[in-house]
C-alpha positions as CSV (number, residue, x, y, z in Angstrom):
1,X,15.2,-41.1,59.2
2,X,17.5,-38.4,60.1
3,X,16.7,-35.8,62.7
4,X,15.4,-32.7,61.3
5,X,17.9,-29.5,60.9
6,X,17.1,-26.8,63.7
7,X,17.9,-23.3,64.5
8,X,17.7,-21.4,67.8
9,X,15.7,-18.3,68.1
10,X,14.7,-15.7,70.7
11,X,13.6,-12.1,71.0
12,X,15.6,-9.4,72.5
13,X,14.3,-8.2,75.5
14,X,15.1,-4.3,75.1
15,X,13.1,-3.9,71.5
16,X,11.5,-7.2,70.8
17,X,13.7,-7.7,67.8
18,X,13.9,-11.4,66.4
19,X,17.5,-13.1,66.9
20,X,19.1,-16.2,65.8
21,X,21.8,-18.0,67.5
22,X,25.3,-18.3,66.1
23,X,28.3,-19.6,67.6
24,X,27.3,-18.4,71.4
25,X,25.8,-15.0,70.5
26,X,22.8,-13.5,68.8
27,X,22.6,-12.2,65.3
28,X,19.4,-10.6,63.6
29,X,19.2,-12.3,60.4
30,X,18.2,-15.8,59.6
31,X,20.7,-16.3,57.0
32,X,23.4,-15.6,59.7
33,X,22.2,-18.0,62.1
34,X,23.6,-21.3,62.8
35,X,21.8,-24.5,61.5
36,X,22.1,-27.6,63.8
37,X,22.2,-30.8,62.1
38,X,22.7,-32.9,65.4
39,X,20.0,-32.7,68.2
40,X,22.7,-32.7,70.9
41,X,24.3,-29.5,69.6
42,X,20.9,-27.8,69.2
43,X,20.2,-28.6,72.7
44,X,23.6,-27.4,74.0
45,X,23.0,-24.2,72.2
46,X,19.7,-24.0,73.9
47,X,21.0,-24.6,77.3
48,X,23.7,-22.0,76.7
49,X,21.0,-19.4,75.7
50,X,19.6,-19.7,79.1
51,X,22.6,-17.5,80.4
52,X,21.2,-14.5,78.0
53,X,17.7,-14.9,79.7
54,X,19.2,-14.9,83.2
55,X,21.0,-11.4,82.2
56,X,17.8,-10.1,81.1
57,X,19.0,-9.8,77.4
58,X,16.5,-12.2,75.6
59,X,13.3,-14.0,76.2
60,X,11.8,-17.1,75.3
61,X,14.6,-18.9,73.4
62,X,13.4,-22.1,71.6
63,X,14.5,-24.3,68.6
64,X,12.8,-24.6,65.5
65,X,12.9,-27.0,62.4
66,X,14.4,-25.6,59.1
67,X,15.6,-26.9,56.0
68,X,18.8,-25.8,54.4
69,X,19.8,-26.3,50.8
70,X,21.6,-24.4,48.1
71,X,19.1,-21.5,47.9
72,X,19.5,-20.9,51.9
73,X,17.7,-21.6,54.9
74,X,14.1,-22.3,54.9
75,X,11.9,-22.3,58.2
76,X,9.4,-25.3,57.9
77,X,6.5,-23.7,60.0
78,X,4.6,-20.6,59.2
79,X,5.4,-18.8,62.3
80,X,9.0,-18.8,61.7
81,X,8.7,-17.7,58.2
82,X,6.7,-14.6,59.5
83,X,9.1,-14.0,62.1
84,X,12.0,-14.2,59.6
85,X,10.4,-11.7,57.3
86,X,10.4,-9.0,59.9
87,X,7.6,-6.9,61.3
88,X,4.3,-7.8,60.0
89,X,2.7,-4.3,60.5
90,X,3.1,-1.2,58.7
91,X,6.2,1.1,60.0
92,X,4.4,4.2,59.8
93,X,1.3,3.2,62.1
94,X,1.2,2.2,65.9
95,X,4.0,2.5,68.4
96,X,6.8,2.2,66.0
97,X,5.6,5.2,64.0
98,X,7.5,8.7,64.2
99,X,5.4,10.7,66.7
100,X,3.7,13.8,65.4
101,X,2.8,17.0,67.4
102,X,-0.8,18.2,67.0
103,X,0.4,20.4,64.1
104,X,1.5,17.4,62.2
105,X,5.1,18.0,62.6
106,X,7.4,15.0,63.6
107,X,8.4,15.3,67.3
108,X,11.3,14.0,69.2
109,X,11.3,10.3,70.1
110,X,10.6,11.2,73.9
111,X,7.5,9.2,74.3
112,X,6.7,10.4,77.7
113,X,6.5,13.8,76.4
114,X,4.2,12.9,73.6
115,X,1.6,11.5,76.1
116,X,0.4,14.9,76.6
117,X,-1.0,15.0,73.1
118,X,-4.2,13.8,72.0
119,X,-4.0,12.7,68.3
């Protein structure tokens, strides 16, 4: 049986965005990522990704299994399906939400300044 197809993923250290490997660099879209048919090529990409880890650009690069067909790229594990779909929280809640002053008006994105308010 042939080895399963794989992709390489990591998270950008700056903002936690999910990234996918493509030709020696990172892209943000699963569909733009590189699918490896051979384990040796996947392992070489994983080794090359360590340079980005050393430069504090990404964290935790790893390989995951996919199936590629005429409809696109399909991660085989639930974790990767969720990661590829994007954030699983509402954009208007939590730390990713725009900050508001006590009066309810949008504030600047200066989070240090926003800590003075109790909401």
